[in-house]
N, C-alpha and C positions, 0 to 999 in steps of 0.2 A: 197288255203288259201287266204283269203281276206286281202288286205293291209289296215292299219289304215289310216283314213281320216285326213289330217292335217287341222289346222285352216287357213282360208283364211285371207288375209290382212285386209279386211273389218271387219271380226269377231274380229281379234286382236285389231283393233282400237276401236271397240265398247266396248270390255272388258276393255281396258285401260281407256276409257272415263268414264265407270261406276265406276271403281276403283277411278278415280280422283274425281268424284262427291261425292262418299261415304267419301273419305278422307276430302274433303272440308266441307261437312256437319258435319263430326266428329270434325274437327278443330273449326268450328263456334260454335257447341254445347259446346265444351270444353271451348272456350273463353267466351261464355255467362255464363256458369256455374261458371267459375273463377270470372267473373265480379259480378255475384250475390253473390258469396261467399265473395268477398271483401266488397260489400255493407252491407251484413249481419254482417260481422265483425265490420265495422264502426258503425252500429247501436248498436250492442252489447257493443262495447267499450264505446260509448257515455252514455249508460245506466249505465255502471259500474262507469264511471267518475261522473255522476250525483249523484249516491249513495254515493260515496266517499266524494264529496263536501258537501253533507248534513250532513254526519257524522262529517266532519271537522267543519262545522258551529255550530252543536249542542254542540261541546266541546269548541269552541273558540268564539262563538257569532259573527262570521264574516266569510267571505269566504277568501281564500288565496290571497295574493298579487301576482303581476306578478313575483316578485323575487322568492317567494316560489314555484310558478308553474314552473319556469325555472329550478329548481333542478331536474325536471323530476320524482318527487315522492311527495306524500302528507303525511306529518307526523306532529306530534306536540310534542314538548319537554316540560316536566313539571318536578316538583320536584319528582313526583312519577314514572318517567320514560318517555319513548317515545311511543306514540301511532302512528301506521302506518295505514293510511287509504287506501293508494294505493302504493304498492312497486315500481311499474314502471308505469308511465303514458303512455298509448299506443299512438303510432303515427298513422298516416293515412296509410292504405295499398296503395301500388303503383302497377301499374301506375294509374293515374287518369282515371276515366271511363266517358262515356257519354260526356256531354258538360262541365264537370268540368275542369277548368284550373288547372295548377300545384299549383298556389297560393291558389285557392279556396279549393283544395284537402287537404291542410295541416290543422291540428287542431290548432286553435289559440284562446288563452284565454285572457280575460280582466276582471279585477275586476271593479265593479261599485258601485255607491252610497256609497262611503267610506267603502266598505266591506260588505254592506248589500245585494248586488246583484252581478251578473257576467254575461258574455256572452261568449259563445264558438262557433266559426264558424267552419263548416265542410261542406262536399259536398257529395251527393249521385249521382252515375252515372245512377242508374235505380230505378224504383219504388220498395220500400222496405216496406212491410206491408201497412200502410196507408200513408206513406210518398212518395211524388212525387220526381222525379229526380231534381237535382240542388242544389244550396247553401242552407244551413240550419243554424239556430241560436238556440243554446241551452241556455235557461234561467232558473232561479229557478222555473218558472211557467210551464216549459216544452219546447218542440221543436217548434219553429216558422218556418213556411214554406217559409222563406225569408232569404236573406243575412242579417247578423247582421248590416251592414251599411245602409240598406234600409228597415227598419222594419215598415214603415208607413202602416196603415191598420191593425196593431196588437196593443195590449195594450202597453201604455207607462207608466212607473212607475216614479213618481216624487220622487226624492231622499230625499226631505225635510221631507216628512211624509209617504213615501212608498204608497201613494195613486195611484191607477191605473186609467188611462183614455183611452177611445177608441180614435182611430185616424182615419183619412180618407184622402186619396189622391184625390185631385181635380185638374186636370191638372198637372202642375208642382209643385203645393203647397201641403204641408202636414199640416193639421189642427187638433187640438184637436176636437173630435166629441162630446165633453161634455163641459159644462161651468166649468171654473176653480173653485176649492173649496179648497183653501189653507188658512191657518192662524187661528188666535184665534178670537172667536166671541166677539164683543164689548158689545152687549146688550143681556140680557137673556129673556126667555119667561115670559110673564106676566108683563113686565115692560114697561113704557113709557120712551123711552130713546132718548135723543137728543145728546148723546155723539159723538164726532168726533174722527177720528184717530189722534194719536199724531204726533208731528213734528220729533221725533227721529226714522225715518224709518230705518228698518233693513230688508234686503232681506229675512232673515230667521225668521223674526218675523212680518209677515203680519197680518193686522187687517181687519176683514170682518164683514159685517152685514148678517143676515139671515132673509128672509121674515117673517114678524110678530114677529121678534126676536125669532124664533123657529128654533133651530139647525137642526131639522128633515127636514126643508125646504131646507137647504143647501145641505143635502144629495141627494135631488132630483134635485133641480134647480141650484145648485152651489152657491157660495158666491156672495154678492153684494159689490162692491167696488167704492169708490170715484175716481174721475179722477186722483188726485194726488197719491193716494195709488196705483192705477193701474200702474202708471209710475214709482213707486218707489221713489217718491219725498215727502218731508215733507208736511204735511197737509196745511201749510201756503201758499203753491203754488196754492191753489184754488182761491186766490185773485190776482189781479194785471194784468197788460197788458203784452203781449208777442209780440215779433217781430221775424218773420222767416227770414232766409236767402233766397237767390234767388231760390234754388231748394227744400226748405222746409226740408232740412236734419238737420237743427239745429234751435232751438227756444231760444231766449234770453229774460229773464224776465226784466221788466223795472227797478226794484230796487233791486232785490235779486238774486245774482249769484247762490245761493243754488238751485234755481228753474230752471236754464238753463238745457236743455236736447237735445240730438241728436237722430235722427231717422235713422235706427231702434233702438229700445230701449227694453231691456229685461224686465224692470219693475218687476212685480210680477210673470212673467212667469218662468217656470223651466229653468235650464241651457240648452242651445241649442235651445231655443224658444224665441219669442219676441211678444210684443204687436202689433196688426195689425195697419198698417199705412194707411193714407188716404191723398190725395191731391185734393182739390176741385177746379174744373173749370180751370185746367191747361192743355191746349192742348199739346199732345205729352208726357204727364206724366202718361198715363194710365197704363203702365207696371212698373212704379216706386213705386207703392203703393199696399198694400195687398188687401184691400177691392175692389178696382176698378178691379184689376186683377181677383179676384174671381167672381165678379158680371158681369162684361162686357165680359171678355175674355172667361170665362168658362161656364157661366150659362144662358146668354141671348140667344134667338133664333137666332138672326141675328148678334150678337156681336156689336150692335150699341147703346144700351141704358142701363144705370145703373138702371133705374126704369122699366125695362122690365116687361111685364105683367105676366111672368111665374117664374121670379126669386125667389120671396118669397116662392112660392109653392115648388120649388125645394130644398129650404133650410129648410122649416118647417117640423117637425115631423108630420106624417099623423095621422088622428084620433082626438079624443077630450079628450084623457086622460089628456093632459097638455095644451090643447087649448080650448077656448070657441067655441061652435057651431056658424057658420058652418065650421070654419077653411078653408076658401076658397082656393081651388086649391092646397091643401097640398099633395105632393107626396114624399117629402124627397128623390128625385131621386139622389141628390148629396151625400147623406149620412152625411150631415152637422148636421142634427138633432137639429135645434133650437127649444126651448121650450118657452111657454108663461110665461116668468119669472116674468114680472112685474118689479117694481123698488121701491126704497126708496127715498123720497124727502128730501131736505135739512132740512125740518122742522121735520123730523123723522117719517113721515107717509108712510105707504106701500100701493100700489095700482096697479091696472091693471094686476094682475096675471091672466093668461089665455087669456088676450086680446092682450097684446103687448109684444114684446121683443126688447129692445134697447141695442145696443152694442156700447160702447165707442170706439173712435179711438184716434190717437195721434194729430189730426188736431184741431185747434182752429178757430172759425169763429165768428167774432164780440164779442170776449171775452168768448164765450161759447164753450164747447167741441162739436165737430161734432159727431153725432151718426147715426148709421144705424138702421132703424126702420122696424120691421116685425109685421104684424097685423093679427088678427084672421079673419077679413072680407075682406082681399085683398090677391091676389097672387103675388103682387109686392113687391119691396123694396123701402122704402121711406127714402132715404139718407138725413139726416140733416134737415128734415122738422120739427122736434121738437128738436131744439138745446138744448144740455144738460147743465144744471148748473153743474159746476165742483164739487159741493159738494153734488149732487145727487149720489145715489149708484146704479150701474147697473152691469150686468154680464160681464165677460171677457172671450173671446176666445183667444187662443194663436196659432201662426203659426210658423212652424219650420224654423230655419235659413237655408239659402241655403248652 
């Protein structure tokens, strides 16, 4: 009778190692499955929340306040009874996955634009459908693939008229990638109009011109604004002398304190944005103003010249849809997308559409406003080479506050 052969020590160690590997693989697979399940739940919860918020808006003509959200349910009380849109607002599954921090993992709600908008921050640990891992921001327009606090590169909605603008990150700056188009049109199509903005400026009652007095032009090129209107000052501030302080952060009018202003200044820009500043010929001030930071620090080849040979090309929209041929050097590699807007003269005449774009700045030079000029036949930027009469009307770009 043969005796049974026992396992050797080496065989036992091999079997134990295989069992350990299988157990590790099983645990990893289970962990991954649980992580994907948590992400799928997050995405599903967000879709349900979005639906509930739209139902709330349809009945109340606004989105919930932060206080209403904090009750952990969405409901509406009326004389006909109570409508419940979400019995319990779901929280974020735990633990946080991937690179999501504990703070990013939580679902956080904020009402915006006086109730006409909202943002909800949440985080995904893994790729879920078409969504990549990381912080996300839910808005009425859908999910943005960014943190709610850093949404540059995605559309920005101006609360004053709910108009949406493209944005672009250039270096450390966030710019509107479109000309501002806010306010009521002063003159109508088919009229010869020399009307000026009034002196009773109201941040919520901006006045604009449209090229050729045609509002359809504003839809494409943005509004045209006088220097005073751009800064949110009475129209009377187009006249008279100004004196700056040492670092050009404040400007004092010679005779009218209503016209004094400080830099940076919001002007007609939306909340959280400001009119681009400029400081001319001041060594050491390159980083203290918006246009020089954009042109020298981010867009020149060697970082040495504001009128660099390629800067205008990097700023201009490529092609000849909104520029006259040849639109020299235009690549729009920056994403700034300047158009050949043209301008309105103080006499009420419109000219140079397709040929030039002039952007006002906060800086005054020999009594005129300093402008940044971009041309159809140059790839450079001509800063201030055509100083702007304060009562001309030019487009406005806004830059986000730091």
